[in-house]
C-alpha positions as CSV (number, residue, x, y, z in Angstrom):
1,M,-8.7,-5.8,-51.5
2,K,-5.1,-6.1,-52.3
3,L,-3.2,-8.3,-49.9
4,A,-0.1,-9.0,-48.1
5,L,1.0,-12.3,-46.8
6,A,-1.4,-15.1,-46.3
7,A,-1.5,-18.0,-43.7
8,T,1.2,-19.4,-41.6
9,L,4.6,-18.9,-43.2
10,V,7.5,-20.9,-41.8
11,L,10.9,-19.7,-42.7
12,A,13.6,-22.3,-43.0
13,A,17.1,-20.9,-42.4
14,C,20.8,-21.0,-42.1
15,G,22.0,-22.1,-38.7
16,N,20.2,-24.2,-36.2
17,N,16.4,-24.3,-35.9
18,H,15.0,-23.2,-32.6
19,N,11.8,-23.8,-30.6
20,G,9.6,-21.0,-29.3
21,D,7.1,-20.8,-26.5
22,G,5.1,-17.8,-27.9
23,S,6.9,-15.3,-25.7
24,G,9.2,-14.0,-28.4
25,N,12.3,-15.3,-26.6
26,V,14.4,-18.1,-28.2
27,D,15.8,-20.7,-25.9
28,G,18.3,-22.2,-28.4
29,G,16.9,-25.7,-28.0
30,G,14.4,-27.8,-26.3
31,S,11.3,-29.4,-27.6
32,G,7.8,-28.1,-28.6
33,S,4.5,-29.7,-29.0
34,G,3.8,-28.7,-32.6
35,S,4.8,-30.9,-35.6
36,D,7.1,-29.9,-38.4
37,G,4.8,-29.9,-41.5
38,G,1.8,-31.1,-39.5
39,A,-1.1,-29.3,-37.9
40,G,0.8,-28.1,-34.8
41,D,-0.8,-26.0,-32.1
42,G,1.6,-23.1,-32.5
43,S,3.6,-24.0,-29.5
44,G,6.8,-25.6,-30.8
45,S,8.7,-27.4,-33.6
46,D,10.7,-30.6,-34.0
47,G,13.1,-28.9,-36.3
48,G,13.5,-29.6,-40.0
49,D,15.6,-28.8,-43.1
50,Q,17.7,-25.6,-43.0
51,N,17.6,-23.4,-46.1
52,C,18.1,-19.7,-46.6
53,G,15.7,-17.7,-48.7
54,T,12.7,-20.1,-48.6
55,L,9.5,-19.4,-46.8
56,R,6.9,-22.0,-46.1
57,G,3.4,-20.8,-45.6
58,V,0.2,-22.1,-44.2
59,I,-2.8,-20.6,-45.9
60,R,-6.3,-21.0,-44.5
61,D,-9.2,-20.7,-46.8
62,F,-12.5,-19.2,-45.7
63,H,-16.0,-18.9,-47.2
64,D,-17.5,-15.7,-48.5
65,H,-20.0,-15.3,-45.7
66,N,-22.5,-13.8,-48.0
67,K,-22.7,-17.0,-50.0
68,V,-22.6,-19.7,-47.2
69,A,-24.9,-19.6,-44.2
70,G,-23.1,-19.8,-40.9
71,A,-19.7,-18.9,-42.4
72,N,-17.2,-16.6,-40.6
73,P,-18.8,-13.2,-41.0
74,D,-15.4,-11.4,-41.1
75,F,-14.7,-12.5,-44.7
76,E,-16.2,-10.5,-47.6
77,V,-16.8,-7.3,-45.8
78,T,-16.9,-3.8,-47.4
79,P,-14.7,-1.1,-45.8
80,N,-16.1,2.3,-45.1
81,P,-13.7,4.0,-45.5
82,D,-11.0,2.1,-47.2
83,A,-8.3,2.8,-44.6
84,V,-5.8,1.2,-42.3
85,V,-7.3,0.5,-38.8
86,K,-4.8,0.4,-36.0
87,G,-5.5,-1.1,-32.5
88,L,-7.4,-4.2,-33.6
89,V,-5.1,-6.6,-31.9
90,A,-3.3,-6.7,-28.5
91,A,0.2,-5.2,-28.3
92,T,1.7,-8.6,-27.2
93,I,1.4,-12.0,-28.7
94,T,-0.4,-14.8,-26.8
95,P,1.5,-17.6,-25.1
96,G,0.4,-19.8,-27.9
97,G,2.0,-17.5,-30.5
98,K,-1.2,-16.0,-31.9
99,P,-2.6,-12.5,-32.0
100,S,-5.7,-11.7,-29.9
101,L,-8.3,-9.2,-30.4
102,S,-7.8,-6.0,-28.4
103,A,-10.2,-5.2,-25.5
104,N,-11.9,-2.4,-27.5
105,P,-11.2,-3.0,-31.2
106,P,-12.4,-0.2,-33.5
107,A,-15.6,-1.0,-35.3
108,A,-14.1,0.1,-38.6
109,G,-11.9,-3.0,-38.5
110,L,-15.0,-5.1,-39.3
111,I,-14.1,-8.0,-37.0
112,T,-17.3,-9.5,-35.5
113,S,-16.0,-10.9,-32.2
114,P,-13.1,-12.5,-30.4
115,A,-14.6,-15.9,-31.3
116,T,-14.7,-15.2,-35.1
117,F,-11.2,-13.7,-34.9
118,A,-9.9,-16.8,-33.1
119,Q,-10.7,-18.9,-36.3
120,W,-8.4,-16.8,-38.5
121,Y,-5.1,-18.5,-37.5
122,T,-6.4,-21.8,-36.2
123,D,-7.5,-25.0,-38.0
124,V,-11.3,-25.3,-37.5
125,D,-13.2,-28.0,-39.3
126,G,-15.9,-26.6,-41.5
127,A,-14.8,-23.0,-40.9
128,N,-11.5,-23.1,-42.8
129,M,-9.3,-25.3,-44.9
130,R,-5.5,-25.5,-44.5
131,F,-2.9,-25.5,-47.3
132,E,0.9,-25.2,-47.3
133,Q,3.0,-23.4,-49.9
134,D,6.7,-22.4,-50.3
135,F,7.7,-18.8,-51.0
136,V,11.1,-17.8,-52.3
137,L,12.9,-14.6,-51.3
138,T,15.1,-13.4,-54.2
139,A,18.5,-11.7,-53.5
140,Q,18.7,-8.2,-54.8
141,T,21.7,-6.2,-55.9
142,N,21.2,-3.8,-52.9
143,G,21.7,-6.6,-50.4
144,S,18.0,-7.1,-49.6
145,Y,15.8,-10.2,-50.2
146,V,12.4,-9.8,-51.8
147,Y,9.2,-11.8,-52.3
148,D,6.9,-9.7,-54.5
149,N,3.5,-10.8,-55.9
150,G,1.1,-8.2,-57.2
151,A,-1.6,-10.8,-57.9
152,Y,-1.4,-13.0,-54.8
153,F,-4.0,-15.6,-55.1
154,P,-2.3,-18.8,-53.8
155,I,-5.4,-21.0,-53.4
156,D,-7.4,-20.2,-56.6
157,D,-9.8,-23.1,-57.3
158,K,-8.7,-24.9,-54.1
159,G,-10.4,-25.4,-50.7
160,F,-13.9,-23.9,-50.8
161,G,-13.2,-22.7,-54.3
162,N,-13.6,-19.3,-55.9
163,E,-17.4,-19.2,-55.0
164,G,-18.3,-17.5,-58.2
165,N,-15.4,-15.0,-58.2
166,P,-12.5,-14.8,-60.6
167,H,-10.2,-15.6,-57.7
168,N,-10.3,-17.1,-54.2
169,Y,-10.3,-13.8,-52.2
170,H,-10.8,-15.1,-48.6
171,F,-7.9,-16.5,-46.7
172,T,-5.2,-15.9,-44.1
173,T,-1.5,-16.4,-43.8
174,E,0.6,-17.0,-40.8
175,L,4.4,-17.0,-40.3
176,H,6.6,-17.9,-37.3
177,A,10.4,-17.7,-37.5
178,T,13.5,-16.7,-35.6
179,F,16.2,-14.3,-36.8
180,P,19.6,-13.3,-35.6
181,Y,19.8,-9.6,-34.7
182,N,23.2,-8.4,-35.6
183,G,22.5,-4.7,-36.3
184,G,21.3,-2.9,-39.4
185,E,18.3,-5.3,-40.2
186,V,15.2,-3.9,-41.8
187,F,11.9,-5.7,-42.6
188,T,9.3,-4.0,-44.9
189,F,5.9,-5.3,-45.9
190,R,3.5,-3.9,-48.5
191,G,0.1,-5.4,-49.0
192,D,-3.4,-5.9,-47.8
193,D,-5.7,-6.5,-46.1
194,D,-4.9,-6.9,-42.3
195,V,-1.2,-7.4,-41.5
196,W,0.4,-7.7,-38.0
197,V,4.0,-8.5,-37.3
198,Y,5.3,-9.2,-33.8
199,V,9.0,-9.1,-32.9
200,N,10.1,-10.6,-29.6
201,G,6.4,-10.9,-28.8
202,K,5.7,-7.2,-29.3
203,L,3.6,-5.7,-32.0
204,A,5.9,-4.0,-34.5
205,I,3.7,-3.6,-37.6
206,D,0.0,-2.7,-37.3
207,I,-1.8,-2.2,-40.6
208,G,-5.1,-3.8,-39.7
209,G,-8.5,-3.5,-41.4
210,V,-9.8,-4.0,-45.0
211,H,-7.8,-1.6,-47.1
212,S,-5.8,-1.1,-50.3
213,A,-2.1,-2.0,-50.3
214,S,-0.2,-0.3,-47.5
215,T,3.4,-0.3,-46.4
216,A,5.1,-0.5,-43.0
217,T,8.8,-1.0,-42.1
218,I,10.6,-2.2,-39.0
219,D,14.0,-0.6,-38.5
220,F,15.3,-2.9,-35.9
221,D,18.1,-0.6,-34.7
222,A,15.7,2.4,-34.3
223,R,13.2,0.3,-32.4
224,A,15.6,-2.0,-30.4
225,A,14.7,-0.6,-27.0
226,E,10.9,-0.7,-27.8
227,L,11.1,-4.3,-29.0
228,G,13.5,-5.4,-26.2
229,I,16.2,-6.7,-28.6
230,T,20.0,-6.7,-28.2
231,K,22.6,-7.2,-30.9
232,G,24.1,-10.7,-31.0
233,S,20.9,-12.5,-29.9
234,E,18.2,-14.3,-31.7
235,Y,14.5,-13.4,-31.6
236,A,11.1,-14.5,-32.8
237,I,9.3,-12.8,-35.6
238,D,5.6,-13.7,-36.1
239,F,3.6,-12.5,-39.1
240,F,-0.2,-12.6,-39.7
241,Q,-2.2,-11.5,-42.7
242,A,-5.8,-11.7,-43.9
243,E,-7.4,-11.2,-47.3
244,R,-11.0,-10.4,-46.6
245,H,-12.4,-8.5,-49.6
246,V,-12.4,-8.5,-53.4
247,T,-10.8,-7.6,-55.8
248,G,-7.0,-7.2,-55.6
249,S,-4.3,-8.9,-53.6
250,N,-0.7,-7.7,-53.0
251,F,2.0,-9.4,-51.1
252,R,5.5,-8.0,-50.8
253,I,8.3,-8.6,-48.3
254,E,11.6,-6.9,-48.5
255,T,14.2,-7.5,-45.8
256,T,17.9,-7.4,-45.2
257,I,17.6,-10.6,-43.0
258,A,19.2,-13.3,-45.2
259,C,18.3,-16.3,-43.1
260,F,15.5,-17.2,-40.7
261,G,15.2,-20.1,-38.3
262,T,12.0,-22.2,-38.3
263,I,10.1,-22.2,-35.0
264,F,6.7,-23.8,-35.8
265,F,3.5,-23.7,-37.8
């Protein structure tokens, strides 16, 4: 399908870096147990370079389960129908900064079990392979910042390879960052397949399932009460995407947030 973001993106930013505990709140300092640039456990960061407009992503490659015995069965599945499936993940992020499968996920989401889903955003020997890649948000004349890729195949011929396909279609992307909420911020994503975005630990974008490119927007002012955010403070934003089906892949972020602070990946 056409895709959105893929793997763990880490946004480097203007201002100081911050550490997060998975709750969505930013403590303005302290130490975490993850490593900057290493295979951290999603619970912290030791800081790093500061840079506006650059995203660093962790992309995890998976097998086409139809071609490799014992591979994660969630990858290379055929939707019926091709549609967004809401309610697949819990409404709040886990303490470790990951999404968890909801208690009763719709069958149309084509996720086999909590155990298979747990592999999507975790390094698991034999089940997935991890890669890191930088993304650049380009400033637009309207004051927004955009990353737009209508043929998003970041790990072609890498990892487990294309497995007989013209592209490597089976991977995830994960992003963790902080942002200063000053008022007026907007974050829009367009892509496929599954995409979930948490703000302050609360689910703010829910376009799960195997589907064609779909769009969702967070208007932070309009949803401030729902998300528990107050102007003048800094909050966590956590982004998760999966590409699980051939043949297209789209990934577009447009936001008025100029700079993000790295938490961890």
